C-alpha positions as CSV (number, residue, x, y, z in Angstrom):
1,M,84.4,29.5,11.3
2,S,86.2,30.6,8.4
3,Q,83.9,31.6,5.2
4,A,82.9,29.1,2.0
5,P,85.4,28.9,-0.7
6,R,83.3,31.5,-3.5
7,L,83.6,30.4,-7.2
8,F,82.1,32.1,-9.9
9,V,81.1,30.8,-13.0
10,A,81.2,32.7,-16.2
11,S,78.4,32.2,-18.2
12,R,74.8,33.7,-18.8
13,N,73.7,30.0,-20.5
14,P,71.3,28.8,-17.8
15,G,71.5,25.0,-18.7
16,K,75.2,25.3,-18.2
17,I,75.5,27.2,-15.1
18,A,72.7,24.4,-13.2
19,E,75.1,21.5,-14.9
20,M,78.3,23.2,-13.7
21,R,76.9,24.2,-9.8
22,R,75.6,20.6,-9.5
23,L,78.8,19.0,-10.1
24,L,81.3,21.9,-8.3
25,E,78.8,21.6,-5.3
26,Q,78.8,17.5,-5.8
27,H,83.4,17.4,-6.1
28,V,84.3,20.6,-4.2
29,P,83.6,20.7,-0.6
30,G,82.2,23.6,0.5
31,V,82.3,25.0,-2.7
32,E,79.5,28.6,-2.7
33,V,78.9,28.6,-6.8
34,L,78.0,32.7,-8.1
35,G,76.4,32.3,-11.3
36,L,76.2,36.0,-13.3
37,A,72.3,36.6,-10.8
38,D,74.6,36.9,-7.9
39,V,77.2,39.9,-9.3
40,A,77.6,43.0,-11.1
41,A,76.9,42.7,-14.6
42,Y,79.9,43.4,-17.1
43,D,80.4,43.4,-20.9
44,E,81.4,39.1,-21.5
45,P,83.8,39.3,-24.5
46,V,83.8,38.1,-27.5
47,E,84.4,34.7,-27.9
48,D,86.7,35.3,-31.1
49,Q,89.4,32.4,-30.4
50,P,89.8,29.2,-32.8
51,D,89.4,26.7,-30.3
52,F,87.5,25.5,-26.8
53,V,90.1,25.7,-24.7
54,G,90.8,29.6,-25.9
55,N,88.0,30.9,-25.5
56,A,87.0,29.0,-22.1
57,L,90.3,31.0,-20.7
58,L,89.1,34.3,-22.4
59,K,85.3,33.7,-20.6
60,A,87.2,32.3,-17.4
61,R,89.6,35.8,-17.4
62,A,86.9,38.0,-18.1
63,G,85.0,36.6,-15.3
64,L,88.2,36.7,-12.7
65,A,88.4,40.8,-14.0
66,A,85.0,42.0,-13.8
67,T,84.4,40.1,-10.2
68,G,88.1,39.7,-8.5
69,L,86.6,35.9,-7.8
70,P,88.5,32.5,-8.7
71,S,86.6,31.9,-11.6
72,I,85.3,29.2,-14.3
73,A,84.2,28.6,-17.8
74,D,83.5,26.1,-20.1
75,D,83.2,26.6,-24.2
76,S,82.2,23.4,-25.6
77,G,80.1,22.5,-29.3
78,L,79.1,19.5,-31.9
79,C,82.0,19.0,-33.9
80,L,81.0,16.0,-36.8
81,E,83.6,14.5,-39.2
82,E,80.7,14.9,-42.2
83,L,80.8,18.8,-41.5
84,H,84.6,19.2,-41.4
85,G,84.5,18.9,-37.7
86,M,81.3,22.2,-37.5
87,P,79.6,23.4,-35.5
88,G,82.5,23.6,-33.5
89,V,83.2,26.7,-31.6
90,L,80.4,28.3,-33.6
91,S,77.9,25.6,-32.2
92,A,75.8,28.1,-30.3
93,R,75.3,30.6,-32.7
94,W,75.8,28.0,-35.8
95,S,72.2,29.7,-37.3
96,G,72.9,33.0,-36.2
97,Q,72.5,36.1,-33.8
98,P,70.5,35.6,-31.8
99,K,71.2,32.6,-30.5
100,S,68.3,29.9,-30.8
101,D,68.8,26.3,-29.8
102,E,65.4,25.3,-32.1
103,R,67.2,27.3,-35.4
104,N,70.5,25.2,-34.6
105,N,68.9,22.1,-34.5
106,R,67.0,23.1,-37.5
107,L,69.6,24.2,-39.6
108,L,71.9,21.3,-38.5
109,L,69.5,18.7,-39.7
110,E,68.6,20.8,-42.7
111,Q,72.8,20.0,-43.3
112,L,73.1,16.3,-42.6
113,A,69.7,15.9,-44.6
114,D,70.7,13.2,-47.3
115,T,73.6,11.9,-44.9
116,P,73.3,8.3,-43.8
117,D,73.7,7.1,-40.6
118,E,76.8,5.5,-41.1
119,R,78.6,9.2,-41.6
120,R,76.6,10.9,-38.5
121,A,79.8,10.3,-35.9
122,A,79.7,13.2,-33.8
123,S,81.0,14.5,-30.3
124,F,80.5,16.6,-28.0
125,R,84.0,18.6,-27.2
126,C,84.5,20.8,-23.8
127,A,87.4,22.6,-22.4
128,V,86.8,24.3,-18.9
129,A,89.6,26.3,-17.4
130,A,89.7,28.1,-13.9
131,C,91.9,31.5,-12.8
132,H,92.5,32.8,-9.7
133,P,93.6,36.1,-8.7
134,D,97.0,34.8,-7.3
135,G,97.2,34.4,-11.1
136,R,97.0,30.4,-11.1
137,E,95.3,29.5,-14.1
138,L,93.6,25.9,-15.0
139,V,92.5,24.2,-18.7
140,V,91.0,20.5,-19.3
141,E,89.3,19.0,-21.8
142,G,86.3,16.2,-22.0
143,V,85.4,14.6,-25.0
144,M,81.9,12.3,-25.5
145,A,81.2,10.5,-28.4
146,G,78.3,9.2,-30.3
147,R,76.3,9.7,-33.2
148,V,73.6,12.6,-34.6
149,I,69.8,11.3,-35.5
150,H,67.2,12.3,-37.2
151,E,65.0,13.8,-35.3
152,V,65.1,16.3,-31.9
153,R,63.6,13.4,-29.3
154,G,63.9,14.7,-25.6
155,E,63.0,17.5,-23.6
156,G,65.9,17.7,-20.9
157,G,69.3,18.9,-21.7
158,F,69.5,22.3,-24.0
159,G,71.7,22.8,-27.1
160,Y,72.2,19.8,-29.2
161,D,71.3,17.2,-26.6
162,G,68.0,16.7,-28.6
163,L,69.8,15.2,-31.3
164,F,72.9,13.9,-29.6
165,V,73.2,9.8,-29.2
166,P,75.9,9.3,-27.1
167,D,78.1,6.3,-27.5
168,D,78.1,5.1,-24.1
169,Q,74.4,4.9,-23.5
170,E,73.0,1.7,-24.1
171,G,69.5,2.4,-24.7
172,G,69.7,4.6,-27.5
173,L,68.7,7.8,-25.7
174,T,69.5,11.5,-26.4
175,S,71.7,13.5,-24.2
176,A,68.0,15.1,-23.8
177,E,66.6,12.3,-22.5
178,L,68.9,11.1,-19.9
179,S,68.3,12.1,-16.0
180,P,70.7,15.0,-15.6
181,E,72.7,12.4,-13.3
182,A,73.4,9.7,-16.0
183,K,74.0,13.0,-18.4
184,D,76.7,14.2,-15.9
185,A,78.2,10.8,-15.6
186,I,79.2,10.4,-19.7
187,S,78.9,14.1,-20.8
188,H,82.1,15.9,-22.2
189,R,81.1,18.2,-19.2
190,G,80.9,16.2,-16.6
191,R,83.9,14.6,-17.8
192,A,86.3,17.9,-17.4
193,L,84.1,18.8,-14.9
194,R,85.2,15.5,-12.1
195,E,88.7,16.5,-13.5
196,I,89.2,19.9,-13.1
197,A,87.5,19.6,-9.7
198,P,90.1,18.1,-6.8
199,R,92.9,21.1,-8.3
200,V,89.9,23.5,-8.5
201,A,89.8,23.1,-4.8
202,E,93.0,23.1,-4.0
203,L,93.1,26.7,-6.0
204,L,90.4,28.1,-3.9
205,Q,92.1,26.8,-0.9
206,G,95.2,29.2,-1.6
């Protein structure tokens, strides 16, 4: 009996790992998804690229180099026109180190304190990169458009989910108020992972 294909998710964010594992196991038949807890510790790269694609590739390549396993990583963030595309690639560390979702949300609300609803348009953007030991690489991107509200709502999700109401969500719920399945169906990461999943399956087959 052949061994299940293994895929390493190069992320320290437990929320991201859970989302990626859930979606990959749905769409890549028989895959065994590993996280950082399943491999020897390694020095993660500094995310110093100017865009999501560059950072996703950086992390996936580092995961491959450290583990020898096919690796997948994402880089994502919240982009607001009112803030000229920021927080963007700085989303996770918008309020400085150590990273804190609560501080990031508080800072964003302070920056938008006098901004009316019509100027709170935002989008979550995601790049997912997969790297194979034979040198093959894949990259896809996903987007979820919406708006930033005036207070955090909801207990689910992570990051800015409690401040973000997706356009594709009719009930006016934030991403943090959606069930995992409902969020996966419309999220930037869900879209990117569904697009890349068939190609990852081919990648793992050799």
